[in-house]
PyMOL Python script that loads the backbone (N, CA, C, O; Angstrom):
from pymol import cmd

cmd.read_pdbstr("""\
ATOM      1  N   MET A   1      79.358 -55.208 -15.781  1.00  0.00           N
ATOM      2  CA  MET A   1      80.114 -55.706 -16.567  1.00  0.00           C
ATOM      3  C   MET A   1      80.378 -57.184 -16.604  1.00  0.00           C
ATOM      4  O   MET A   1      80.292 -58.055 -15.738  1.00  0.00           O
ATOM      5  N   PRO A   2      80.692 -57.201 -17.751  1.00  0.00           N
ATOM      6  CA  PRO A   2      80.236 -58.617 -18.111  1.00  0.00           C
ATOM      7  C   PRO A   2      81.376 -59.734 -17.573  1.00  0.00           C
ATOM      8  O   PRO A   2      82.511 -59.399 -17.911  1.00  0.00           O
ATOM      9  N   VAL A   3      81.318 -60.955 -16.829  1.00  0.00           N
ATOM     10  CA  VAL A   3      82.378 -61.978 -15.565  1.00  0.00           C
ATOM     11  C   VAL A   3      82.928 -62.606 -17.147  1.00  0.00           C
ATOM     12  O   VAL A   3      82.296 -62.558 -18.202  1.00  0.00           O
ATOM     13  N   GLU A   4      84.208 -63.153 -16.929  1.00  0.00           N
ATOM     14  CA  GLU A   4      85.057 -64.232 -18.196  1.00  0.00           C
ATOM     15  C   GLU A   4      85.290 -65.089 -17.234  1.00  0.00           C
ATOM     16  O   GLU A   4      85.410 -64.966 -16.015  1.00  0.00           O
ATOM     17  N   ALA A   5      85.337 -65.977 -17.958  1.00  0.00           N
ATOM     18  CA  ALA A   5      86.125 -67.317 -17.184  1.00  0.00           C
ATOM     19  C   ALA A   5      86.737 -68.071 -18.377  1.00  0.00           C
ATOM     20  O   ALA A   5      86.394 -67.797 -19.526  1.00  0.00           O
ATOM     21  N   LEU A   6      87.531 -68.903 -18.134  1.00  0.00           N
ATOM     22  CA  LEU A   6      88.478 -70.079 -18.901  1.00  0.00           C
ATOM     23  C   LEU A   6      87.875 -71.646 -17.808  1.00  0.00           C
ATOM     24  O   LEU A   6      87.800 -71.988 -16.628  1.00  0.00           O
ATOM     25  N   VAL A   7      87.613 -72.092 -19.003  1.00  0.00           N
ATOM     26  CA  VAL A   7      87.123 -74.169 -18.831  1.00  0.00           C
ATOM     27  C   VAL A   7      87.944 -74.982 -19.215  1.00  0.00           C
ATOM     28  O   VAL A   7      87.633 -75.423 -20.322  1.00  0.00           O
ATOM     29  N   PHE A   8      89.213 -75.555 -18.661  1.00  0.00           N
ATOM     30  CA  PHE A   8      89.387 -76.514 -18.932  1.00  0.00           C
ATOM     31  C   PHE A   8      89.021 -77.882 -18.830  1.00  0.00           C
ATOM     32  O   PHE A   8      88.948 -78.351 -17.694  1.00  0.00           O
ATOM     33  N   MET A   9      88.817 -78.488 -19.644  1.00  0.00           N
ATOM     34  CA  MET A   9      87.717 -79.829 -19.540  1.00  0.00           C
ATOM     35  C   MET A   9      88.492 -80.736 -20.336  1.00  0.00           C
ATOM     36  O   MET A   9      89.305 -80.654 -21.257  1.00  0.00           O
ATOM     37  N   THR A  10      87.915 -81.683 -19.609  1.00  0.00           N
ATOM     38  CA  THR A  10      88.627 -83.085 -20.208  1.00  0.00           C
ATOM     39  C   THR A  10      87.587 -84.030 -20.689  1.00  0.00           C
ATOM     40  O   THR A  10      86.656 -83.965 -19.886  1.00  0.00           O
ATOM     41  N   VAL A  11      87.257 -85.088 -21.865  1.00  0.00           N
ATOM     42  CA  VAL A  11      85.751 -85.681 -21.898  1.00  0.00           C
ATOM     43  C   VAL A  11      86.560 -86.937 -22.261  1.00  0.00           C
ATOM     44  O   VAL A  11      87.788 -87.016 -22.234  1.00  0.00           O
ATOM     45  N   GLU A  12      85.456 -88.177 -22.699  1.00  0.00           N
ATOM     46  CA  GLU A  12      85.316 -89.469 -22.794  1.00  0.00           C
ATOM     47  C   GLU A  12      86.468 -89.267 -24.751  1.00  0.00           C
ATOM     48  O   GLU A  12      86.398 -88.401 -25.623  1.00  0.00           O
ATOM     49  N   PRO A  13      86.965 -89.987 -24.684  1.00  0.00           N
ATOM     50  CA  PRO A  13      87.653 -90.182 -26.397  1.00  0.00           C
ATOM     51  C   PRO A  13      86.675 -90.074 -27.380  1.00  0.00           C
ATOM     52  O   PRO A  13      86.735 -89.301 -28.336  1.00  0.00           O
ATOM     53  N   ALA A  14      85.423 -91.155 -27.044  1.00  0.00           N
ATOM     54  CA  ALA A  14      84.367 -90.923 -27.975  1.00  0.00           C
ATOM     55  C   ALA A  14      83.551 -89.124 -28.119  1.00  0.00           C
ATOM     56  O   ALA A  14      83.003 -88.891 -29.196  1.00  0.00           O
ATOM     57  N   ALA A  15      83.535 -88.198 -27.225  1.00  0.00           N
ATOM     58  CA  ALA A  15      82.934 -87.172 -27.203  1.00  0.00           C
ATOM     59  C   ALA A  15      83.789 -85.981 -28.006  1.00  0.00           C
ATOM     60  O   ALA A  15      83.462 -84.797 -28.082  1.00  0.00           O
ATOM     61  N   VAL A  16      84.720 -86.480 -28.462  1.00  0.00           N
ATOM     62  CA  VAL A  16      85.757 -84.897 -29.136  1.00  0.00           C
ATOM     63  C   VAL A  16      85.666 -84.842 -29.973  1.00  0.00           C
ATOM     64  O   VAL A  16      86.466 -84.074 -30.507  1.00  0.00           O
ATOM     65  N   THR A  17      84.889 -85.394 -30.690  1.00  0.00           N
ATOM     66  CA  THR A  17      84.206 -84.584 -31.756  1.00  0.00           C
ATOM     67  C   THR A  17      82.956 -83.836 -32.025  1.00  0.00           C
ATOM     68  O   THR A  17      82.520 -82.983 -32.799  1.00  0.00           O
ATOM     69  N   GLU A  18      82.608 -84.521 -31.075  1.00  0.00           N
ATOM     70  CA  GLU A  18      81.151 -83.920 -30.943  1.00  0.00           C
ATOM     71  C   GLU A  18      81.257 -82.737 -29.815  1.00  0.00           C
ATOM     72  O   GLU A  18      80.272 -82.000 -29.813  1.00  0.00           O
ATOM     73  N   ILE A  19      81.847 -82.552 -29.257  1.00  0.00           N
ATOM     74  CA  ILE A  19      81.455 -81.447 -27.540  1.00  0.00           C
ATOM     75  C   ILE A  19      81.795 -80.089 -28.630  1.00  0.00           C
ATOM     76  O   ILE A  19      80.882 -79.288 -28.433  1.00  0.00           O
ATOM     77  N   PRO A  20      82.694 -79.565 -29.629  1.00  0.00           N
ATOM     78  CA  PRO A  20      82.604 -78.414 -29.820  1.00  0.00           C
ATOM     79  C   PRO A  20      80.988 -78.152 -30.203  1.00  0.00           C
ATOM     80  O   PRO A  20      80.338 -77.395 -29.483  1.00  0.00           O
ATOM     81  N   GLU A  21      80.353 -78.814 -31.381  1.00  0.00           N
ATOM     82  CA  GLU A  21      79.120 -78.727 -31.864  1.00  0.00           C
ATOM     83  C   GLU A  21      78.225 -78.256 -30.738  1.00  0.00           C
ATOM     84  O   GLU A  21      77.654 -77.171 -30.840  1.00  0.00           O
ATOM     85  N   LYS A  22      78.006 -79.381 -29.165  1.00  0.00           N
ATOM     86  CA  LYS A  22      77.289 -79.127 -28.714  1.00  0.00           C
ATOM     87  C   LYS A  22      77.201 -77.567 -27.759  1.00  0.00           C
ATOM     88  O   LYS A  22      76.282 -76.852 -27.358  1.00  0.00           O
ATOM     89  N   LEU A  23      78.609 -77.543 -27.685  1.00  0.00           N
ATOM     90  CA  LEU A  23      79.378 -75.941 -27.033  1.00  0.00           C
ATOM     91  C   LEU A  23      78.858 -75.250 -27.743  1.00  0.00           C
ATOM     92  O   LEU A  23      77.968 -74.732 -27.068  1.00  0.00           O
ATOM     93  N   LYS A  24      78.799 -74.745 -29.041  1.00  0.00           N
ATOM     94  CA  LYS A  24      78.661 -73.852 -29.564  1.00  0.00           C
ATOM     95  C   LYS A  24      77.400 -72.866 -29.490  1.00  0.00           C
ATOM     96  O   LYS A  24      77.412 -71.649 -29.676  1.00  0.00           O
ATOM     97  N   LYS A  25      75.953 -73.954 -29.070  1.00  0.00           N
ATOM     98  CA  LYS A  25      74.987 -74.468 -28.186  1.00  0.00           C
ATOM     99  C   LYS A  25      74.741 -73.282 -27.237  1.00  0.00           C
ATOM    100  O   LYS A  25      74.043 -72.331 -27.588  1.00  0.00           O
ATOM    101  N   ILE A  26      75.305 -73.352 -26.076  1.00  0.00           N
ATOM    102  CA  ILE A  26      75.461 -72.882 -25.904  1.00  0.00           C
ATOM    103  C   ILE A  26      75.233 -71.423 -24.438  1.00  0.00           C
ATOM    104  O   ILE A  26      76.273 -71.342 -23.785  1.00  0.00           O
ATOM    105  N   GLU A  27      74.573 -70.828 -24.147  1.00  0.00           N
ATOM    106  CA  GLU A  27      75.003 -69.176 -24.386  1.00  0.00           C
ATOM    107  C   GLU A  27      76.462 -68.947 -23.843  1.00  0.00           C
ATOM    108  O   GLU A  27      77.156 -69.814 -23.310  1.00  0.00           O
ATOM    109  N   GLY A  28      76.751 -67.868 -24.027  1.00  0.00           N
ATOM    110  CA  GLY A  28      77.767 -67.537 -22.970  1.00  0.00           C
ATOM    111  C   GLY A  28      79.429 -68.163 -23.646  1.00  0.00           C
ATOM    112  O   GLY A  28      80.478 -67.679 -23.222  1.00  0.00           O
ATOM    113  N   VAL A  29      79.417 -69.086 -24.540  1.00  0.00           N
ATOM    114  CA  VAL A  29      80.558 -70.080 -24.856  1.00  0.00           C
ATOM    115  C   VAL A  29      80.754 -68.897 -26.017  1.00  0.00           C
ATOM    116  O   VAL A  29      79.912 -68.682 -26.889  1.00  0.00           O
ATOM    117  N   LYS A  30      81.936 -68.210 -25.886  1.00  0.00           N
ATOM    118  CA  LYS A  30      82.624 -67.521 -27.148  1.00  0.00           C
ATOM    119  C   LYS A  30      83.932 -67.694 -27.792  1.00  0.00           C
ATOM    120  O   LYS A  30      84.257 -66.958 -28.724  1.00  0.00           O
ATOM    121  N   GLU A  31      85.090 -69.091 -27.127  1.00  0.00           N
ATOM    122  CA  GLU A  31      85.628 -69.297 -27.902  1.00  0.00           C
ATOM    123  C   GLU A  31      85.701 -71.238 -27.701  1.00  0.00           C
ATOM    124  O   GLU A  31      85.520 -71.776 -26.609  1.00  0.00           O
ATOM    125  N   ILE A  32      85.891 -71.736 -28.531  1.00  0.00           N
ATOM    126  CA  ILE A  32      86.519 -72.681 -28.223  1.00  0.00           C
ATOM    127  C   ILE A  32      87.607 -73.537 -28.727  1.00  0.00           C
ATOM    128  O   ILE A  32      87.458 -73.684 -29.940  1.00  0.00           O
ATOM    129  N   TYR A  33      88.962 -74.354 -28.141  1.00  0.00           N
ATOM    130  CA  TYR A  33      90.069 -74.853 -28.356  1.00  0.00           C
ATOM    131  C   TYR A  33      90.149 -75.590 -28.058  1.00  0.00           C
ATOM    132  O   TYR A  33      90.144 -75.719 -26.833  1.00  0.00           O
ATOM    133  N   GLU A  34      90.301 -76.774 -28.936  1.00  0.00           N
ATOM    134  CA  GLU A  34      91.131 -77.875 -28.605  1.00  0.00           C
ATOM    135  C   GLU A  34      92.637 -78.155 -29.050  1.00  0.00           C
ATOM    136  O   GLU A  34      93.249 -78.235 -30.116  1.00  0.00           O
ATOM    137  N   VAL A  35      93.010 -78.297 -27.276  1.00  0.00           N
ATOM    138  CA  VAL A  35      94.276 -78.526 -26.742  1.00  0.00           C
ATOM    139  C   VAL A  35      95.828 -79.941 -26.672  1.00  0.00           C
ATOM    140  O   VAL A  35      95.776 -81.119 -27.024  1.00  0.00           O
ATOM    141  N   THR A  36      96.127 -79.744 -26.525  1.00  0.00           N
ATOM    142  CA  THR A  36      97.215 -81.247 -26.560  1.00  0.00           C
ATOM    143  C   THR A  36      97.138 -80.604 -24.797  1.00  0.00           C
ATOM    144  O   THR A  36      96.729 -79.520 -24.381  1.00  0.00           O
ATOM    145  N   GLY A  37      97.854 -82.080 -23.884  1.00  0.00           N
ATOM    146  CA  GLY A  37      98.044 -81.513 -22.823  1.00  0.00           C
ATOM    147  C   GLY A  37      97.257 -82.340 -21.905  1.00  0.00           C
ATOM    148  O   GLY A  37      96.884 -83.418 -22.367  1.00  0.00           O
ATOM    149  N   THR A  38      96.837 -81.982 -20.372  1.00  0.00           N
ATOM    150  CA  THR A  38      96.046 -82.474 -19.412  1.00  0.00           C
ATOM    151  C   THR A  38      95.041 -81.743 -19.977  1.00  0.00           C
ATOM    152  O   THR A  38      94.121 -81.976 -19.193  1.00  0.00           O
ATOM    153  N   TYR A  39      94.571 -80.963 -20.871  1.00  0.00           N
ATOM    154  CA  TYR A  39      93.047 -81.168 -20.911  1.00  0.00           C
ATOM    155  C   TYR A  39      92.781 -81.748 -22.598  1.00  0.00           C
ATOM    156  O   TYR A  39      93.494 -82.408 -23.354  1.00  0.00           O
ATOM    157  N   ASP A  40      91.699 -81.275 -22.714  1.00  0.00           N
ATOM    158  CA  ASP A  40      91.040 -81.610 -24.383  1.00  0.00           C
ATOM    159  C   ASP A  40      90.419 -80.072 -25.202  1.00  0.00           C
ATOM    160  O   ASP A  40      90.544 -79.544 -26.307  1.00  0.00           O
ATOM    161  N   PHE A  41      89.860 -79.844 -24.186  1.00  0.00           N
ATOM    162  CA  PHE A  41      89.271 -77.959 -24.659  1.00  0.00           C
ATOM    163  C   PHE A  41      89.338 -77.164 -23.401  1.00  0.00           C
ATOM    164  O   PHE A  41      89.028 -77.322 -22.220  1.00  0.00           O
ATOM    165  N   VAL A  42      90.041 -75.950 -24.389  1.00  0.00           N
ATOM    166  CA  VAL A  42      89.900 -74.771 -23.293  1.00  0.00           C
ATOM    167  C   VAL A  42      88.523 -73.834 -23.968  1.00  0.00           C
ATOM    168  O   VAL A  42      88.496 -73.618 -25.180  1.00  0.00           O
ATOM    169  N   ILE A  43      87.463 -73.344 -23.091  1.00  0.00           N
ATOM    170  CA  ILE A  43      87.005 -72.639 -23.371  1.00  0.00           C
ATOM    171  C   ILE A  43      86.515 -71.758 -22.624  1.00  0.00           C
ATOM    172  O   ILE A  43      86.287 -71.749 -21.414  1.00  0.00           O
ATOM    173  N   LYS A  44      86.278 -70.576 -23.895  1.00  0.00           N
ATOM    174  CA  LYS A  44      86.459 -68.919 -22.780  1.00  0.00           C
ATOM    175  C   LYS A  44      84.929 -68.618 -22.714  1.00  0.00           C
ATOM    176  O   LYS A  44      84.203 -68.337 -23.668  1.00  0.00           O
ATOM    177  N   MET A  45      84.692 -68.696 -21.812  1.00  0.00           N
ATOM    178  CA  MET A  45      82.758 -68.532 -21.202  1.00  0.00           C
ATOM    179  C   MET A  45      82.609 -66.523 -21.016  1.00  0.00           C
ATOM    180  O   MET A  45      83.663 -65.906 -20.861  1.00  0.00           O
ATOM    181  N   GLU A  46      81.553 -65.904 -21.049  1.00  0.00           N
ATOM    182  CA  GLU A  46      81.462 -65.156 -20.954  1.00  0.00           C
ATOM    183  C   GLU A  46      80.117 -65.032 -19.659  1.00  0.00           C
ATOM    184  O   GLU A  46      80.696 -65.577 -18.719  1.00  0.00           O
ATOM    185  N   GLY A  47      79.432 -64.839 -19.395  1.00  0.00           N
ATOM    186  CA  GLY A  47      78.861 -63.844 -18.331  1.00  0.00           C
ATOM    187  C   GLY A  47      78.193 -63.140 -17.713  1.00  0.00           C
ATOM    188  O   GLY A  47      79.026 -62.239 -17.807  1.00  0.00           O
ATOM    189  N   GLU A  48      77.134 -62.522 -16.923  1.00  0.00           N
ATOM    190  CA  GLU A  48      76.787 -61.211 -16.959  1.00  0.00           C
ATOM    191  C   GLU A  48      76.898 -60.699 -15.555  1.00  0.00           C
ATOM    192  O   GLU A  48      76.545 -59.567 -15.224  1.00  0.00           O
ATOM    193  N   ASN A  49      77.500 -61.758 -14.603  1.00  0.00           N
ATOM    194  CA  ASN A  49      78.257 -62.169 -13.054  1.00  0.00           C
ATOM    195  C   ASN A  49      78.267 -63.551 -13.233  1.00  0.00           C
ATOM    196  O   ASN A  49      77.967 -64.333 -14.135  1.00  0.00           O
ATOM    197  N   TYR A  50      78.758 -63.619 -11.959  1.00  0.00           N
ATOM    198  CA  TYR A  50      79.641 -65.019 -11.448  1.00  0.00           C
ATOM    199  C   TYR A  50      78.645 -66.184 -11.514  1.00  0.00           C
ATOM    200  O   TYR A  50      78.597 -67.254 -12.121  1.00  0.00           O
ATOM    201  N   THR A  51      77.517 -65.228 -10.233  1.00  0.00           N
ATOM    202  CA  THR A  51      76.358 -66.578 -10.675  1.00  0.00           C
ATOM    203  C   THR A  51      75.979 -67.042 -11.854  1.00  0.00           C
ATOM    204  O   THR A  51      75.886 -68.152 -12.378  1.00  0.00           O
ATOM    205  N   GLU A  52      75.770 -65.886 -12.169  1.00  0.00           N
ATOM    206  CA  GLU A  52      75.164 -66.625 -14.233  1.00  0.00           C
ATOM    207  C   GLU A  52      76.334 -67.083 -14.509  1.00  0.00           C
ATOM    208  O   GLU A  52      76.467 -68.250 -14.877  1.00  0.00           O
ATOM    209  N   LEU A  53      77.041 -66.516 -14.422  1.00  0.00           N
ATOM    210  CA  LEU A  53      78.414 -67.958 -15.549  1.00  0.00           C
ATOM    211  C   LEU A  53      77.837 -69.691 -14.663  1.00  0.00           C
ATOM    212  O   LEU A  53      77.332 -70.727 -15.097  1.00  0.00           O
ATOM    213  N   ALA A  54      78.198 -69.288 -13.501  1.00  0.00           N
ATOM    214  CA  ALA A  54      78.400 -70.427 -12.304  1.00  0.00           C
ATOM    215  C   ALA A  54      77.126 -71.181 -13.062  1.00  0.00           C
ATOM    216  O   ALA A  54      77.315 -72.215 -13.703  1.00  0.00           O
ATOM    217  N   ARG A  55      76.171 -70.739 -12.968  1.00  0.00           N
ATOM    218  CA  ARG A  55      75.001 -71.140 -13.299  1.00  0.00           C
ATOM    219  C   ARG A  55      74.852 -72.546 -14.522  1.00  0.00           C
ATOM    220  O   ARG A  55      74.679 -73.764 -14.476  1.00  0.00           O
ATOM    221  N   VAL A  56      75.071 -71.323 -15.714  1.00  0.00           N
ATOM    222  CA  VAL A  56      75.155 -71.973 -16.962  1.00  0.00           C
ATOM    223  C   VAL A  56      76.732 -73.347 -17.008  1.00  0.00           C
ATOM    224  O   VAL A  56      76.869 -74.424 -17.587  1.00  0.00           O
ATOM    225  N   LEU A  57      77.449 -72.693 -16.260  1.00  0.00           N
ATOM    226  CA  LEU A  57      78.504 -73.986 -15.974  1.00  0.00           C
ATOM    227  C   LEU A  57      77.793 -75.492 -15.258  1.00  0.00           C
ATOM    228  O   LEU A  57      78.079 -76.637 -15.607  1.00  0.00           O
ATOM    229  N   ARG A  58      77.123 -75.220 -14.525  1.00  0.00           N
ATOM    230  CA  ARG A  58      76.149 -76.333 -13.862  1.00  0.00           C
ATOM    231  C   ARG A  58      75.193 -77.093 -14.841  1.00  0.00           C
ATOM    232  O   ARG A  58      75.130 -78.319 -14.939  1.00  0.00           O
ATOM    233  N   GLU A  59      74.463 -76.189 -15.546  1.00  0.00           N
ATOM    234  CA  GLU A  59      73.355 -76.771 -15.895  1.00  0.00           C
ATOM    235  C   GLU A  59      73.396 -77.169 -17.255  1.00  0.00           C
ATOM    236  O   GLU A  59      72.717 -78.007 -17.848  1.00  0.00           O
ATOM    237  N   LYS A  60      74.578 -76.205 -17.767  1.00  0.00           N
ATOM    238  CA  LYS A  60      74.566 -76.595 -19.225  1.00  0.00           C
ATOM    239  C   LYS A  60      75.950 -77.685 -19.570  1.00  0.00           C
ATOM    240  O   LYS A  60      76.164 -78.860 -19.868  1.00  0.00           O
ATOM    241  N   VAL A  61      76.540 -76.656 -19.352  1.00  0.00           N
ATOM    242  CA  VAL A  61      78.374 -77.471 -19.407  1.00  0.00           C
ATOM    243  C   VAL A  61      78.329 -78.781 -18.766  1.00  0.00           C
ATOM    244  O   VAL A  61      78.281 -79.861 -19.354  1.00  0.00           O
ATOM    245  N   LEU A  62      78.344 -78.627 -17.776  1.00  0.00           N
ATOM    246  CA  LEU A  62      78.568 -80.028 -17.116  1.00  0.00           C
ATOM    247  C   LEU A  62      77.979 -81.070 -17.549  1.00  0.00           C
ATOM    248  O   LEU A  62      78.360 -82.200 -17.857  1.00  0.00           O
ATOM    249  N   LYS A  63      77.037 -80.563 -17.532  1.00  0.00           N
ATOM    250  CA  LYS A  63      75.473 -81.894 -17.863  1.00  0.00           C
ATOM    251  C   LYS A  63      76.073 -82.496 -19.275  1.00  0.00           C
ATOM    252  O   LYS A  63      75.861 -83.708 -19.322  1.00  0.00           O
ATOM    253  N   LEU A  64      76.854 -81.932 -20.599  1.00  0.00           N
ATOM    254  CA  LEU A  64      77.294 -82.451 -21.849  1.00  0.00           C
ATOM    255  C   LEU A  64      77.283 -83.794 -21.458  1.00  0.00           C
ATOM    256  O   LEU A  64      77.739 -84.051 -20.344  1.00  0.00           O
ATOM    257  N   PRO A  65      76.768 -84.880 -22.293  1.00  0.00           N
ATOM    258  CA  PRO A  65      77.006 -86.368 -22.747  1.00  0.00           C
ATOM    259  C   PRO A  65      79.092 -86.512 -22.728  1.00  0.00           C
ATOM    260  O   PRO A  65      79.585 -85.669 -23.477  1.00  0.00           O
ATOM    261  N   GLY A  66      79.844 -87.154 -22.215  1.00  0.00           N
ATOM    262  CA  GLY A  66      81.016 -87.118 -22.329  1.00  0.00           C
ATOM    263  C   GLY A  66      82.160 -86.227 -21.537  1.00  0.00           C
ATOM    264  O   GLY A  66      83.367 -86.463 -21.578  1.00  0.00           O
ATOM    265  N   VAL A  67      81.690 -85.430 -20.995  1.00  0.00           N
ATOM    266  CA  VAL A  67      82.468 -84.674 -20.218  1.00  0.00           C
ATOM    267  C   VAL A  67      83.080 -85.699 -19.183  1.00  0.00           C
ATOM    268  O   VAL A  67      82.640 -86.820 -18.926  1.00  0.00           O
ATOM    269  N   LYS A  68      84.235 -85.049 -18.620  1.00  0.00           N
ATOM    270  CA  LYS A  68      84.402 -85.828 -17.423  1.00  0.00           C
ATOM    271  C   LYS A  68      85.171 -85.043 -16.653  1.00  0.00           C
ATOM    272  O   LYS A  68      85.183 -85.713 -15.620  1.00  0.00           O
ATOM    273  N   ARG A  69      85.920 -83.949 -16.396  1.00  0.00           N
ATOM    274  CA  ARG A  69      85.891 -82.978 -15.635  1.00  0.00           C
ATOM    275  C   ARG A  69      86.232 -81.981 -16.786  1.00  0.00           C
ATOM    276  O   ARG A  69      86.530 -81.948 -17.980  1.00  0.00           O
ATOM    277  N   THR A  70      85.882 -80.754 -15.107  1.00  0.00           N
ATOM    278  CA  THR A  70      86.318 -79.695 -15.317  1.00  0.00           C
ATOM    279  C   THR A  70      87.159 -78.680 -14.703  1.00  0.00           C
ATOM    280  O   THR A  70      86.904 -78.742 -13.500  1.00  0.00           O
ATOM    281  N   THR A  71      87.859 -77.955 -14.869  1.00  0.00           N
ATOM    282  CA  THR A  71      87.907 -76.431 -13.362  1.00  0.00           C
ATOM    283  C   THR A  71      88.280 -75.776 -14.071  1.00  0.00           C
ATOM    284  O   THR A  71      89.227 -75.943 -14.840  1.00  0.00           O
ATOM    285  N   THR A  72      87.251 -74.447 -13.883  1.00  0.00           N
ATOM    286  CA  THR A  72      87.076 -73.463 -14.303  1.00  0.00           C
ATOM    287  C   THR A  72      88.044 -72.156 -13.160  1.00  0.00           C
ATOM    288  O   THR A  72      88.065 -71.985 -11.941  1.00  0.00           O
ATOM    289  N   SER A  73      88.687 -71.510 -14.252  1.00  0.00           N
ATOM    290  CA  SER A  73      89.052 -69.973 -13.466  1.00  0.00           C
ATOM    291  C   SER A  73      88.720 -69.168 -14.542  1.00  0.00           C
ATOM    292  O   SER A  73      88.699 -69.306 -15.765  1.00  0.00           O
ATOM    293  N   PHE A  74      88.271 -67.622 -13.150  1.00  0.00           N
ATOM    294  CA  PHE A  74      87.854 -66.625 -13.940  1.00  0.00           C
ATOM    295  C   PHE A  74      88.471 -65.454 -14.017  1.00  0.00           C
ATOM    296  O   PHE A  74      89.288 -65.062 -13.183  1.00  0.00           O
ATOM    297  N   ILE A  75      88.102 -64.808 -15.053  1.00  0.00           N
ATOM    298  CA  ILE A  75      89.590 -64.266 -15.563  1.00  0.00           C
ATOM    299  C   ILE A  75      89.553 -62.664 -14.737  1.00  0.00           C
ATOM    300  O   ILE A  75      88.492 -62.104 -15.013  1.00  0.00           O
ATOM    301  N   VAL A  76      90.153 -62.091 -14.112  1.00  0.00           N
ATOM    302  CA  VAL A  76      90.650 -61.299 -13.024  1.00  0.00           C
ATOM    303  C   VAL A  76      91.151 -60.189 -13.958  1.00  0.00           C
ATOM    304  O   VAL A  76      90.276 -59.382 -14.271  1.00  0.00           O
ATOM    305  N   ALA A  77      92.112 -60.021 -14.359  1.00  0.00           N
ATOM    306  CA  ALA A  77      92.837 -59.206 -15.683  1.00  0.00           C
ATOM    307  C   ALA A  77      93.276 -58.985 -17.239  1.00  0.00           C
ATOM    308  O   ALA A  77      94.365 -59.184 -17.778  1.00  0.00           O
ATOM    309  N   LYS A  78      92.466 -58.667 -17.590  1.00  0.00           N
ATOM    310  CA  LYS A  78      93.784 -58.808 -18.412  1.00  0.00           C
ATOM    311  C   LYS A  78      94.660 -57.992 -18.975  1.00  0.00           C
ATOM    312  O   LYS A  78      94.300 -56.818 -18.879  1.00  0.00           O
ATOM    313  N   HIS A  79      96.235 -58.230 -19.833  1.00  0.00           N
ATOM    314  CA  HIS A  79      97.489 -57.577 -19.998  1.00  0.00           C
ATOM    315  C   HIS A  79      97.972 -56.742 -21.218  1.00  0.00           C
ATOM    316  O   HIS A  79      98.758 -55.819 -21.434  1.00  0.00           O
ATOM    317  N   LEU A  80      96.931 -57.691 -22.045  1.00  0.00           N
ATOM    318  CA  LEU A  80      97.428 -57.282 -23.711  1.00  0.00           C
ATOM    319  C   LEU A  80      95.949 -57.173 -24.499  1.00  0.00           C
ATOM    320  O   LEU A  80      95.908 -56.898 -25.698  1.00  0.00           O
TER     321      LEU A  80
END
""", "prot")
cmd.dss("prot")
cmd.show_as("cartoon", "prot")
cmd.util.cbc("prot")
cmd.orient("prot")
């Protein structure tokens, strides 16, 4: 069963317009939301397992130019 996570991302102001296009090219990125508040983006990701999803986060998402900080929450249950 696939593993899903929400990645809350803060980026440099100059990167806001570029980040969505770069995220679309990363395996496992399913949804990208630009939001208001503490974070700039919320990304829904999916992977084969926790290890694979963590690898993609480390090797691809966190290395995108302009990414300042991320917080990841793994989805443990859906209620709707």
